[in-house]
C-alpha positions as CSV (number, residue, x, y, z in Angstrom):
1,M,5.4,-2.5,-2.8
2,G,3.0,-0.6,-0.5
3,R,2.4,3.0,-1.3
4,E,2.0,4.1,2.3
5,V,2.9,3.1,5.8
6,T,0.4,1.1,7.8
7,R,0.6,1.9,11.5
8,T,-1.1,-0.2,14.2
9,R,-0.9,0.1,18.0
10,F,-2.2,-2.2,20.7
11,A,-2.1,-2.0,24.5
12,T,-3.8,-3.8,27.4
13,R,-3.4,-4.6,31.1
14,D,-5.7,-7.7,30.8
15,H,-3.8,-11.0,30.8
16,E,-6.2,-12.9,28.5
17,E,-6.4,-10.0,26.0
18,A,-2.6,-9.9,26.0
19,R,-2.3,-13.6,25.4
20,A,-4.9,-13.5,22.6
21,F,-3.1,-10.6,20.9
22,L,0.2,-12.4,20.9
23,D,-1.3,-15.5,19.6
24,R,-2.8,-13.6,16.7
25,A,0.3,-11.5,16.0
26,Y,2.9,-14.2,16.3
27,G,1.3,-17.6,16.2
28,T,2.5,-18.3,19.7
29,S,1.5,-20.7,22.4
30,L,2.1,-18.9,25.7
31,R,2.6,-20.0,29.2
32,A,2.9,-17.2,31.8
33,R,5.3,-17.6,34.7
34,G,3.8,-14.8,36.7
35,E,0.7,-12.6,36.8
36,L,0.5,-10.2,33.9
37,A,-2.8,-8.7,34.8
38,G,-2.4,-5.0,35.8
39,Q,0.9,-4.7,33.8
40,L,0.8,-2.9,30.5
41,L,1.6,-5.0,27.4
42,S,2.0,-2.8,24.3
43,H,2.8,-3.3,20.7
44,E,3.5,-0.8,17.8
45,R,3.9,-1.9,14.2
46,M,4.8,0.1,11.0
47,S,4.6,-1.7,7.7
48,A,5.6,-0.6,4.2
49,G,5.5,-3.2,1.5
50,A,8.0,-6.0,2.2
51,L,9.3,-4.4,5.4
52,T,7.9,-4.0,8.9
53,W,9.4,-2.3,12.0
54,E,7.8,-3.0,15.4
55,E,8.3,-2.6,19.1
56,L,6.8,-5.0,21.7
57,V,6.8,-4.5,25.5
58,V,6.0,-7.7,27.5
59,P,5.9,-7.3,31.3
60,G,6.5,-10.1,33.7
61,E,7.9,-13.4,32.6
62,L,6.7,-15.6,29.7
63,S,7.5,-19.0,28.2
64,Y,6.2,-19.7,24.8
65,T,6.6,-21.7,21.6
66,C,6.1,-20.2,18.2
67,D,4.9,-21.7,14.9
68,P,7.2,-21.4,11.9
69,L,7.2,-17.9,10.5
70,E,6.9,-16.9,6.8
71,R,9.1,-13.8,7.1
72,I,12.6,-13.2,8.4
73,V,12.6,-11.6,11.8
74,F,15.5,-9.6,13.3
75,S,15.0,-9.0,17.0
76,M,16.8,-6.3,19.0
77,P,16.1,-6.3,22.8
78,R,16.2,-2.8,24.3
79,R,15.4,-3.9,27.9
80,G,15.1,-7.2,29.8
81,R,16.1,-10.6,28.6
82,L,15.1,-12.9,25.7
83,D,16.1,-16.6,25.6
84,L,15.4,-18.4,22.4
85,E,16.0,-21.9,21.2
86,I,16.1,-21.9,17.3
87,A,16.8,-25.0,15.4
88,G,18.3,-26.6,18.5
89,Q,20.6,-23.7,19.2
90,D,20.3,-21.8,22.5
91,N,20.5,-18.0,22.4
92,R,20.4,-15.5,25.3
93,V,20.2,-11.9,24.1
94,G,19.8,-8.6,25.9
95,R,20.2,-4.9,25.3
96,G,22.5,-4.2,22.3
97,D,22.2,-7.7,20.9
98,V,20.6,-8.8,17.6
99,I,19.3,-12.2,16.6
100,V,17.8,-13.4,13.3
101,N,15.1,-16.1,13.0
102,T,14.6,-17.4,9.5
103,P,11.4,-18.8,8.1
104,G,10.5,-22.4,8.3
105,A,11.6,-23.4,11.8
106,S,9.5,-23.3,14.9
107,F,11.2,-22.0,18.1
108,R,10.6,-21.6,21.7
109,G,11.9,-19.4,24.4
110,A,11.3,-17.2,27.4
111,S,11.4,-13.5,28.2
112,S,11.7,-11.4,31.3
113,A,10.6,-7.7,31.6
114,L,11.2,-7.5,27.8
115,T,11.1,-4.5,25.6
116,T,12.2,-5.5,22.1
117,Q,12.3,-4.0,18.6
118,A,12.2,-6.1,15.5
119,I,12.4,-5.8,11.7
120,T,10.7,-8.3,9.6
121,L,11.4,-8.8,5.9
122,D,10.0,-10.8,3.0
123,P,12.7,-13.4,2.3
124,R,12.3,-12.9,-1.4
125,I,14.0,-9.5,-1.0
126,I,17.1,-11.2,0.5
127,T,17.3,-13.6,-2.4
128,Q,16.9,-10.8,-4.9
129,V,19.5,-8.6,-3.3
130,A,21.9,-11.6,-3.1
131,L,21.6,-11.9,-6.9
132,V,20.1,-15.4,-7.0
133,P,18.3,-15.7,-10.3
134,A,14.6,-15.9,-10.2
135,D,14.6,-19.1,-12.2
136,A,16.7,-20.9,-9.5
137,P,14.3,-21.2,-6.6
138,R,16.4,-23.9,-4.9
139,E,19.3,-21.4,-4.5
140,K,17.4,-19.3,-1.9
141,V,19.7,-17.6,0.6
142,T,19.4,-18.8,4.1
143,F,21.1,-17.5,7.3
144,T,23.4,-20.0,8.8
145,G,23.8,-18.4,12.2
146,T,21.5,-16.5,14.5
147,G,23.9,-13.7,15.5
148,P,26.0,-11.0,13.7
149,V,29.5,-12.0,12.4
150,N,31.1,-9.5,14.8
151,P,30.3,-6.6,17.2
152,T,31.0,-4.0,14.6
153,E,28.4,-5.4,12.3
154,A,26.0,-5.7,15.2
155,R,26.3,-1.9,15.7
156,R,25.8,-1.4,11.9
157,W,22.6,-3.3,12.1
158,L,21.3,-1.2,15.0
159,Q,22.1,1.9,13.1
160,T,20.2,0.7,10.1
161,S,17.2,-0.2,12.3
162,A,17.1,3.3,13.7
163,Y,17.2,4.7,10.2
164,V,14.3,2.5,9.1
165,R,12.3,3.6,12.1
166,S,13.0,7.3,11.3
167,V,11.8,6.9,7.7
168,L,8.7,4.9,8.5
169,S,7.7,7.2,11.4
170,G,8.3,10.5,9.5
171,P,5.5,13.0,8.9
172,A,5.2,12.0,5.3
173,A,4.6,8.4,4.2
174,P,7.5,7.1,2.1
175,T,6.9,6.9,-1.7
176,P,6.9,3.6,-3.5
177,L,10.5,4.1,-4.5
178,V,11.6,5.0,-1.0
179,S,9.8,1.9,0.5
180,A,11.5,-0.4,-2.1
181,E,15.0,1.1,-1.6
182,L,14.5,0.8,2.2
183,S,13.7,-2.9,1.9
184,R,16.8,-3.4,-0.2
185,L,19.0,-1.5,2.2
186,V,17.8,-3.8,5.0
187,A,18.4,-6.9,2.9
188,A,21.9,-5.7,1.9
189,T,22.8,-4.9,5.5
190,A,21.5,-8.3,6.7
191,L,23.7,-10.1,4.1
192,A,26.7,-8.2,5.5
193,V,25.9,-8.6,9.2
194,F,24.7,-12.2,9.5
195,P,26.4,-15.4,8.2
196,H,24.5,-16.9,5.3
197,S,24.6,-19.4,2.5
198,R,25.9,-18.2,-0.8
199,G,23.9,-18.1,-4.0
200,P,25.1,-19.9,-7.1
201,A,28.6,-19.2,-8.2
202,P,29.0,-17.0,-11.3
203,R,28.7,-18.9,-14.5
204,P,31.2,-18.5,-17.4
205,A,28.4,-17.1,-19.5
206,D,28.0,-14.2,-17.2
207,R,31.3,-12.6,-18.3
208,G,30.6,-13.5,-22.0
209,D,27.3,-11.6,-21.8
210,A,28.9,-8.5,-20.4
211,T,29.1,-6.8,-23.8
212,S,28.6,-3.1,-24.8
213,D,25.2,-4.1,-26.2
214,T,24.2,-5.5,-22.8
215,L,25.3,-2.1,-21.3
216,R,23.3,-0.2,-23.9
217,R,20.1,-2.1,-23.4
218,A,20.4,-1.9,-19.6
219,I,20.9,1.9,-19.8
220,E,17.8,2.2,-22.1
221,F,15.7,0.1,-19.6
222,I,16.9,2.3,-16.7
223,E,16.2,5.5,-18.6
224,D,12.7,4.3,-19.5
225,N,11.8,3.0,-16.0
226,A,13.7,5.1,-13.5
227,H,10.3,6.3,-12.1
228,R,9.4,2.7,-11.3
229,D,10.5,0.4,-8.5
230,I,13.1,-1.6,-10.5
231,S,15.8,-3.9,-9.2
232,L,19.0,-5.3,-10.7
233,A,17.0,-8.5,-11.4
234,D,14.5,-6.4,-13.4
235,I,17.2,-4.8,-15.5
236,A,18.7,-8.2,-16.2
237,S,15.4,-9.7,-17.2
238,S,14.8,-6.9,-19.7
239,I,17.8,-7.9,-21.8
240,P,17.7,-10.9,-20.9
241,C,20.8,-12.1,-19.1
242,T,21.9,-12.7,-15.5
243,P,22.3,-10.0,-12.9
244,R,26.0,-10.7,-12.7
245,A,26.3,-10.2,-16.5
246,V,24.8,-6.7,-16.1
247,Q,27.2,-5.9,-13.3
248,Y,30.2,-7.0,-15.3
249,A,29.0,-5.0,-18.3
250,F,28.8,-1.8,-16.3
251,A,32.1,-2.4,-14.6
252,R,33.9,-3.2,-17.9
253,H,32.4,-0.6,-20.1
254,A,31.2,2.2,-17.8
255,D,33.4,1.9,-14.7
256,T,30.3,1.9,-12.4
257,T,27.5,-0.3,-11.2
258,P,24.0,-0.5,-12.6
259,L,22.4,0.7,-9.4
260,A,24.8,3.6,-9.1
261,H,23.8,4.5,-12.7
262,L,20.1,4.2,-11.7
263,R,20.7,6.6,-8.8
264,R,22.4,9.1,-11.1
265,V,19.4,9.0,-13.5
266,R,17.0,9.5,-10.6
267,L,19.1,12.4,-9.3
268,A,19.0,14.0,-12.7
269,R,15.2,13.6,-12.9
270,A,14.9,15.1,-9.4
271,H,17.1,18.0,-10.5
272,A,14.9,18.7,-13.5
273,D,11.8,18.6,-11.3
274,L,13.4,21.1,-8.9
275,Q,14.1,23.4,-11.8
276,A,10.5,23.2,-13.0
277,A,8.8,23.2,-9.6
278,D,6.9,26.1,-7.9
279,P,8.4,26.6,-4.5
280,R,5.1,27.8,-3.2
281,T,3.5,24.4,-3.6
282,Q,6.4,21.9,-3.8
283,S,9.3,21.0,-1.5
284,V,12.8,19.6,-1.8
285,T,11.8,16.7,0.5
286,A,8.8,15.7,-1.6
287,I,10.7,15.8,-4.9
288,A,13.5,13.8,-3.4
289,A,11.1,11.2,-2.0
290,K,9.4,11.0,-5.4
291,W,12.7,9.8,-6.9
292,G,13.6,7.4,-4.0
293,F,15.8,9.6,-1.8
294,A,14.4,9.1,1.7
295,H,17.0,11.2,3.6
296,P,16.9,15.0,2.7
297,G,20.4,15.6,4.0
298,R,21.9,12.8,1.9
299,F,20.0,13.9,-1.1
300,A,21.3,17.4,-0.6
301,G,24.9,16.1,-0.5
302,L,24.5,14.1,-3.6
303,H,22.9,17.0,-5.4
304,R,25.6,19.4,-4.4
305,Q,28.3,17.0,-5.4
306,A,26.7,16.5,-8.9
307,Y,25.5,20.1,-9.6
308,G,27.7,22.3,-7.3
309,V,24.7,23.7,-5.5
310,G,22.1,22.5,-3.0
311,P,18.7,21.5,-4.1
312,S,16.9,24.2,-2.1
313,A,18.8,26.9,-4.1
314,V,17.6,25.3,-7.4
315,L,14.0,25.1,-6.2
316,H,14.0,28.8,-5.1
317,D,16.0,30.2,-8.0
318,P,13.7,31.9,-10.4
319,P,13.9,30.7,-14.0
320,P,15.6,33.2,-16.4
321,S,13.2,35.5,-18.1
């Protein structure tokens, strides 16, 4: 995962510059249905590891075709209209809509006075979050439809997108743990919002491997590696067993999930750092981000729930003499 946010901006009123930029950025073949010269085309992109958020403003009307993409793209028009033909399926989307374009398929479409936001994601994160074993590459998860399963889930996606933008555009670059957790949040939301193929069914061995020893070894790995960007697949590989076996072990023997346990360990480490920190040189936000908590308010709520006091009070409470 990247250790900082990469921010790029582009703007032009020149038609040929605009066309050349879109070709570079998206692998497109453009055909304008109107004079773009004199109108401002602008693009902003923020990238952190496997995740990218961007906003594109395209004046006038354009027709285009696009080469197959390597990443999953979730587009969200904020103004104007976007018509896309993806894998033979026609889609017309406007403000408040969301559409997903998965890798491997070329597409074509048209836009009119378009302002659109988009999130792009490495498809390997989707497969990882869906618990498809790394040794089963043919079981990659693919999205089977271009739109959300219902309007409620569409709103959920837009809320997640707004959260991603707020984190990436914040004054402090997200830590490696925050970037990793943000990518997994987007992947988990996408799997809930958009129809998709399922990974391999649980194997009988998964439940047989869900022993107390599996739990013990998983906890040891989490304790030793909580400062690193680790996933459920990493925990399972350290044992080794399947991710589902680890989930079953935590549910059966600890009444929790492995990622919830990881979050508790990181919360405890953050609490210890707050106790040891000098409030003149360190902040609650920085310590929270170090341990993967991107949202200070949510971190404060978790801390208060676990320790009965807010993190700021711990940071500014002088140690006993």
